C-alpha positions as CSV (number, residue, x, y, z in Angstrom):
1,M,-2.5,-17.6,-15.1
2,A,0.0,-16.0,-17.4
3,R,3.4,-13.9,-15.2
4,L,3.4,-10.2,-15.2
5,D,5.6,-8.4,-15.3
6,L,7.1,-5.3,-12.8
7,R,5.8,-2.4,-14.4
8,R,2.4,-4.2,-15.0
9,K,1.8,-5.2,-11.6
10,L,3.1,-1.8,-10.3
11,E,0.3,-0.4,-12.2
12,I,-2.7,-2.4,-10.6
13,L,-1.4,-2.7,-7.4
14,A,-0.5,1.2,-6.8
15,D,-4.1,1.5,-8.6
16,A,-5.2,-0.5,-5.5
17,A,-3.8,1.7,-3.5
18,K,-5.3,4.6,-3.9
19,Y,-8.3,4.0,-1.5
20,D,-7.0,3.7,1.1
21,A,-6.4,7.7,2.8
22,S,-4.8,7.4,5.4
23,C,-0.6,7.8,4.2
24,A,0.8,11.2,5.8
25,S,3.9,11.3,7.5
26,S,4.0,13.9,9.2
27,G,5.4,13.4,12.8
28,A,8.4,10.6,11.7
29,A,11.8,12.0,13.4
30,K,14.6,11.8,11.9
31,R,16.5,7.8,11.8
32,N,20.7,8.1,12.5
33,S,22.8,5.1,9.9
34,V,25.6,3.6,11.1
35,G,28.3,5.6,9.6
36,G,26.2,8.2,8.1
37,K,25.9,5.7,4.9
38,G,22.0,5.2,5.1
39,I,19.5,6.1,2.8
40,G,16.3,7.9,2.2
41,S,15.4,11.0,4.5
42,T,11.9,11.8,6.2
43,E,13.1,15.4,6.7
44,G,11.9,18.3,5.0
45,M,8.1,18.7,4.0
46,G,5.6,15.6,4.9
47,I,5.3,12.7,2.8
48,C,1.6,11.4,1.4
49,H,1.2,11.1,-2.2
50,A,1.8,8.0,-4.2
51,Y,3.4,7.0,-7.1
52,T,1.0,6.6,-9.9
53,P,0.3,4.3,-13.0
54,D,0.3,7.4,-15.3
55,G,4.1,8.3,-14.5
56,R,3.7,11.3,-12.2
57,C,6.9,11.8,-9.7
58,V,5.6,12.2,-6.4
59,S,6.7,11.4,-3.0
60,L,5.2,8.6,-1.8
61,L,6.0,5.5,-3.3
62,K,2.3,3.3,-2.5
63,I,1.2,0.7,-2.8
64,L,0.1,-3.1,-2.1
65,L,1.7,-6.1,-1.6
66,T,-1.1,-7.9,-3.3
67,N,-5.3,-7.8,-3.6
68,F,-5.8,-10.9,-3.7
69,C,-7.7,-10.8,-0.7
70,I,-10.0,-13.7,1.6
71,Y,-12.5,-11.2,3.1
72,D,-14.9,-10.3,0.8
73,C,-15.3,-6.7,2.0
74,A,-19.0,-5.9,0.4
75,Y,-17.6,-2.0,0.1
76,C,-13.7,-3.0,-0.6
77,I,-13.4,-3.1,-4.2
78,N,-10.0,-6.0,-3.7
79,R,-12.8,-8.8,-2.3
80,V,-12.3,-12.2,-2.8
81,S,-15.8,-12.2,-5.0
82,S,-14.7,-9.0,-7.3
83,N,-13.6,-9.3,-10.6
84,V,-10.5,-6.8,-10.5
85,P,-7.3,-7.9,-12.4
86,R,-5.4,-9.5,-9.9
87,A,-1.6,-8.9,-8.7
88,R,1.1,-10.2,-6.4
89,F,4.4,-8.3,-5.6
90,S,7.1,-10.2,-3.7
91,V,9.1,-9.1,-0.5
92,Q,11.8,-8.4,-2.9
93,E,10.4,-7.0,-5.8
94,V,8.8,-4.5,-3.4
95,V,12.6,-3.3,-1.5
96,D,13.4,-3.3,-5.0
97,L,11.2,-0.8,-5.6
98,T,11.7,1.6,-2.8
99,L,15.3,1.7,-3.5
100,N,15.3,2.4,-6.9
101,F,12.5,5.5,-6.8
102,Y,14.1,6.8,-4.7
103,R,17.4,6.5,-6.0
104,R,15.3,8.3,-8.9
105,N,14.4,11.1,-6.6
106,Y,11.1,9.7,-7.6
107,I,9.8,9.5,-3.6
108,E,10.6,10.3,0.3
109,G,9.7,6.9,1.6
110,L,6.7,3.9,1.3
111,F,3.4,3.6,1.9
112,L,2.6,-0.2,2.2
113,S,-0.7,-2.5,2.3
114,S,-1.8,-5.9,1.5
115,G,-5.4,-7.9,1.1
116,I,-5.2,-10.6,2.8
117,V,-3.7,-13.9,2.5
118,Q,-3.2,-17.1,3.8
119,S,-4.0,-15.4,6.7
120,G,-3.0,-12.5,8.9
121,D,-0.6,-13.7,10.1
122,Y,1.0,-14.6,7.3
123,T,0.5,-11.1,4.8
124,M,1.5,-9.7,8.0
125,E,4.6,-11.0,8.2
126,E,5.2,-10.8,4.9
127,L,5.4,-6.2,5.2
128,V,7.4,-7.0,8.1
129,R,9.9,-8.7,6.0
130,V,9.7,-5.1,3.3
131,A,10.1,-3.1,6.7
132,R,13.1,-5.3,8.1
133,M,14.9,-5.7,4.8
134,L,15.2,-2.2,3.9
135,R,15.9,-0.8,7.1
136,E,18.6,-3.2,8.3
137,E,20.0,-4.8,5.2
138,H,19.8,-1.4,3.0
139,D,20.1,0.9,5.9
140,F,16.7,3.0,4.7
141,R,15.8,5.7,6.9
142,G,14.1,7.3,4.6
143,Y,9.5,7.3,5.5
144,I,7.9,3.5,6.3
145,H,3.8,3.3,6.9
146,L,2.8,-0.4,7.1
147,K,-1.0,-0.9,7.7
148,L,-1.5,-3.0,9.9
149,I,-3.7,-7.1,9.9
150,P,-5.9,-6.1,13.1
151,E,-5.9,-10.0,13.3
152,A,-2.8,-10.7,13.6
153,D,-0.1,-11.4,16.1
154,P,0.0,-8.7,18.3
155,D,3.7,-10.1,18.4
156,L,4.1,-9.1,14.8
157,V,2.1,-5.9,15.3
158,A,5.2,-5.0,18.2
159,Q,7.9,-5.3,15.3
160,A,6.2,-4.0,13.0
161,G,6.5,-0.9,15.1
162,L,10.5,-0.8,15.2
163,Y,10.5,-0.4,11.9
164,A,8.0,2.0,10.5
165,D,7.8,5.0,10.9
166,R,4.0,5.2,11.3
167,L,1.3,2.5,12.0
168,S,-2.1,2.6,10.8
169,A,-4.9,0.0,11.4
170,N,-7.6,1.2,9.6
171,I,-11.5,0.9,11.6
172,E,-13.4,1.2,8.0
173,L,-16.9,2.3,8.4
174,P,-18.4,4.9,11.4
175,R,-20.7,2.4,12.5
176,D,-20.4,-0.8,14.8
177,E,-22.8,-2.7,13.1
178,A,-22.2,-2.0,9.2
179,L,-19.0,-3.0,9.2
180,A,-20.3,-6.8,11.1
181,R,-22.4,-6.5,8.1
182,L,-20.6,-4.9,5.3
183,A,-17.8,-7.0,6.1
184,P,-18.2,-10.3,8.3
185,Q,-14.6,-11.7,9.1
186,K,-13.6,-8.3,10.0
187,D,-14.6,-7.9,13.9
188,A,-14.3,-3.7,15.5
189,G,-13.6,-5.2,18.8
190,V,-10.5,-6.8,17.4
191,I,-9.0,-3.9,15.4
192,K,-9.6,-1.4,18.5
193,R,-7.6,-4.3,20.5
194,T,-5.2,-3.8,17.9
195,M,-4.6,0.3,17.8
196,G,-4.6,-0.2,22.0
197,Q,-1.8,-1.6,22.4
198,V,0.1,0.3,19.2
199,R,-1.1,3.3,21.7
200,Q,0.9,1.2,24.6
201,R,4.2,0.9,22.8
202,V,4.4,4.0,21.4
203,E,3.5,5.6,25.1
204,A,5.7,3.1,26.7
205,A,9.1,4.3,23.6
206,R,9.0,7.8,24.8
207,P,11.9,8.3,27.2
208,A,10.9,10.0,30.9
209,K,13.6,13.5,31.0
210,K,15.8,11.4,33.5
211,D,16.0,8.1,32.5
212,R,19.5,7.7,30.7
213,M,18.3,4.4,29.0
214,R,16.5,5.5,25.5
215,P,13.9,2.9,25.1
216,P,13.1,1.1,21.3
217,R,12.0,3.8,19.1
218,F,8.1,2.5,18.4
219,A,6.1,3.9,15.1
220,P,7.3,7.2,16.2
221,G,4.9,8.8,13.4
222,G,2.1,7.4,15.4
223,Q,-0.6,5.9,14.5
224,S,-3.7,6.9,11.7
225,T,-6.9,4.8,11.0
226,Q,-9.5,5.6,8.0
227,L,-13.1,6.0,7.6
228,I,-15.4,4.8,5.0
229,I,-18.1,8.3,4.5
230,G,-21.6,7.6,2.6
231,A,-21.2,3.6,2.3
232,D,-23.2,2.8,6.0
233,G,-25.7,5.2,6.6
234,A,-24.0,7.5,9.2
235,P,-24.9,11.5,9.5
236,D,-21.8,14.2,10.1
237,G,-22.6,13.9,14.3
238,E,-22.4,10.0,14.1
239,I,-19.0,10.4,12.1
240,L,-17.4,13.3,14.2
241,E,-18.5,11.6,17.6
242,R,-16.0,8.3,16.9
243,S,-13.2,10.3,15.1
244,A,-13.4,12.2,18.6
245,S,-13.8,9.0,20.9
246,L,-10.9,7.6,18.1
247,Y,-8.4,10.6,19.2
248,G,-9.3,10.5,23.1
249,G,-9.0,6.6,23.1
250,Y,-6.3,5.1,20.9
251,G,-3.6,8.6,20.9
252,L,-4.5,8.5,17.1
253,R,-1.9,11.4,15.1
254,R,-4.7,11.6,12.8
255,V,-8.8,10.0,11.5
256,Y,-8.8,10.4,7.6
257,Y,-12.2,10.6,5.8
258,S,-12.6,8.6,2.4
259,A,-15.7,8.8,0.2
260,F,-17.1,5.6,-0.9
261,S,-16.7,4.9,-4.1
262,P,-19.2,2.6,-5.9
263,I,-18.0,-0.3,-7.6
264,P,-18.3,-3.0,-10.1
265,D,-20.7,-5.3,-8.5
266,S,-21.4,-4.1,-6.1
267,S,-23.9,-5.7,-3.1
268,A,-27.0,-3.9,-2.7
269,Q,-27.3,-3.1,0.8
270,L,-24.9,0.1,-0.7
271,P,-25.7,2.8,-1.9
272,L,-25.7,3.3,-5.9
273,S,-23.8,6.7,-5.7
274,K,-21.1,8.1,-3.9
275,P,-21.1,10.9,-2.0
276,P,-20.5,14.8,-2.3
277,L,-15.8,15.1,-2.0
278,I,-17.5,17.9,-0.6
279,R,-18.6,16.0,2.3
280,E,-15.4,14.5,2.6
281,H,-13.3,17.7,2.8
282,R,-16.0,19.2,5.5
283,L,-15.1,16.2,7.5
284,Y,-11.7,17.4,7.3
285,Q,-12.9,21.1,8.1
286,A,-14.4,19.9,10.7
287,D,-12.1,17.5,12.5
288,W,-9.8,20.4,12.4
289,L,-12.0,22.0,14.9
290,M,-11.8,19.9,16.9
291,R,-7.9,19.2,16.8
292,F,-6.4,22.8,17.6
293,Y,-9.6,25.0,18.1
294,G,-11.7,23.4,20.8
295,F,-14.9,22.3,18.9
296,S,-16.9,19.7,20.6
297,A,-18.2,17.5,18.2
298,P,-21.6,17.8,19.3
299,E,-21.2,21.3,19.0
300,I,-20.2,21.3,15.2
301,A,-23.4,18.8,14.7
302,S,-25.7,20.9,16.4
303,A,-25.3,23.9,13.4
304,T,-28.2,21.7,11.1
305,P,-30.7,20.1,13.4
306,D,-30.2,16.5,10.5
307,G,-26.5,16.3,12.2
308,M,-25.4,16.7,8.5
309,L,-22.6,18.9,7.7
310,D,-23.4,22.1,5.8
311,L,-22.3,22.1,2.1
312,A,-22.8,25.5,1.2
313,V,-20.4,26.6,4.0
314,D,-17.1,25.6,6.2
315,P,-18.1,24.2,9.9
316,K,-16.7,27.1,11.9
317,L,-18.8,29.8,9.9
318,G,-21.7,27.6,9.9
319,W,-21.8,27.4,13.8
320,A,-21.5,31.0,14.7
321,L,-24.2,32.2,11.8
322,A,-26.2,29.3,14.5
323,N,-25.0,30.4,17.8
324,R,-25.5,34.5,17.0
325,A,-25.6,34.7,20.6
326,S,-21.8,34.1,21.0
327,F,-21.2,37.3,18.7
328,P,-19.3,40.4,18.3
329,V,-16.7,39.3,20.4
330,D,-14.7,42.1,22.0
331,V,-10.8,41.1,20.1
332,N,-9.5,43.6,22.4
333,L,-10.9,41.3,25.7
334,A,-11.8,37.6,25.1
335,E,-10.0,34.9,25.5
336,R,-8.1,32.5,22.8
337,E,-10.3,30.0,22.8
338,T,-13.3,33.0,22.0
339,L,-10.9,34.3,19.7
340,L,-10.4,30.9,17.6
341,R,-14.5,30.4,17.2
342,V,-14.9,33.8,14.7
343,P,-15.2,32.3,11.6
344,G,-11.7,34.0,9.4
345,L,-9.4,34.3,12.6
346,G,-7.0,31.6,12.3
347,V,-4.6,30.3,15.1
348,R,-1.8,31.9,13.9
349,S,-4.4,34.8,13.4
350,V,-5.2,34.3,17.1
351,D,-1.6,34.4,18.8
352,R,-0.6,37.3,16.3
353,I,-4.0,39.5,18.1
354,L,-3.2,38.5,21.3
355,K,0.4,39.9,21.0
356,V,-0.2,43.1,19.8
357,R,-3.1,43.9,21.6
358,R,-0.3,44.0,25.1
359,Y,1.0,46.9,23.2
360,R,-1.8,48.5,21.4
361,T,-6.1,48.3,21.4
362,L,-7.1,47.3,18.4
363,R,-8.9,48.9,16.0
364,L,-10.4,47.3,12.4
365,E,-7.4,48.2,10.3
366,D,-5.0,46.1,12.5
367,I,-7.7,43.1,12.6
368,Q,-7.2,43.7,8.5
369,R,-3.3,44.0,8.2
370,L,-3.2,40.8,11.3
371,T,-5.4,38.7,8.7
372,R,-6.6,37.2,5.7
373,S,-10.1,37.9,5.4
374,L,-11.5,40.9,7.1
375,D,-15.0,40.8,5.2
376,K,-15.7,37.0,6.8
377,I,-15.0,38.6,10.3
378,R,-16.0,42.3,10.3
379,P,-19.7,41.0,11.7
380,F,-18.1,38.9,14.2
381,I,-16.5,41.3,16.5
382,T,-16.3,45.2,17.7
383,T,-12.6,46.3,17.9
384,L,-11.6,50.3,19.6
385,D,-13.4,52.3,16.6
386,W,-15.8,49.1,15.4
387,T,-19.8,47.6,16.1
388,P,-20.9,45.4,13.0
389,G,-24.3,47.1,14.3
390,G,-27.1,46.2,12.1
391,L,-25.1,43.4,10.7
392,T,-25.2,40.8,13.6
393,D,-29.3,40.8,12.9
394,A,-29.1,41.2,9.2
395,V,-31.2,38.4,7.3
396,D,-28.5,38.1,4.6
397,L,-26.1,37.9,6.4
398,R,-25.4,34.1,6.0
399,A,-26.3,34.7,1.8
400,R,-23.1,37.5,1.6
401,L,-21.5,35.5,3.1
402,V,-20.9,32.1,1.3
403,K,-19.9,32.7,-2.1
404,P,-20.4,29.7,-4.5
405,Q,-17.3,28.5,-5.8
406,A,-15.2,25.2,-5.9
407,P,-13.8,23.8,-2.7
408,E,-10.0,23.8,-2.8
409,Q,-8.5,20.8,-1.7
410,L,-7.7,20.8,2.0
411,S,-4.2,20.7,3.0
412,L,-3.6,18.5,5.3
413,F,-0.6,20.1,7.3
């Protein structure tokens, strides 16, 4: 095989990394440097982008160490049986790229994953070597996210957490049986054990208030995972229940959703077309409702009979339309948890309402000043001078509230 130059390697391995969505850096803490001469910083906005082959200047160098892989996961473009261009960085090349791109102000950190070469242990050792060299030899204080190889020795996972700000082990598919069928070399139980190990070490690294001796830092940005959507037939309700169990069981910072993308020469077990991207968007919105608005996965899924989120409306509005008996809500009396369920009211708007109503009884004009979308809120609330009247039972309420438009990309932060 002809030797590839560094630029060609970057084109191949940056493109190969684009299928992994779990690359945000929120939660990473500032790193101190001996003598204050270190390179990089995790301060400022969260890092979640990648340096792409087309020359766009972005904030995170997101690459694979290699896209060679001994595994044959049916849904993966880099599987051993896939006919794609292959490349492999050396550890030193990844270190040099990270430092050079940082000095050019292209990036603020590194997201590093890899195909499996030789063995899980060997691949994890190489990933850890990159992080160790950046931290110890170059005093790099920027963000580092390492993808874990769940089959690797637990000691290597422990080492990874000492150098990385965030770790992630992808659970891959919502259904364990689908993972066993489509990725026979992977084991859902092994992935979960690795995630459990990370949780234990993250919690052990949090110092108690009375402790004078601080334990060693371990993945201060926590851990995340990714679910591929549309590859195994799991409905949205089942996907959200899986996410809820992962949040509760492993203390994840984020579950990321990645719409399945058909790949060349794919298995007959996989669908021929990809799911609409708006489905991925709705799952992120539903995930937000579970994490910040007090909704449960079954509640969100119950808004539609087939367990699939309504693509025409956001999940919160879909739930409200399916639960008309819960409305209207009196904004002057309702609890915070109830107000958070009103379509159009976000966390900040609800907190503003609670603060202002201590001193005055709210009118509709007050709500207009405190929120962004009064038209969406009006049918679901009452104020001192407003009741929705016939709007609550209007047959055309959905038609009036749902306006065809291109969805905006959901902000991960």
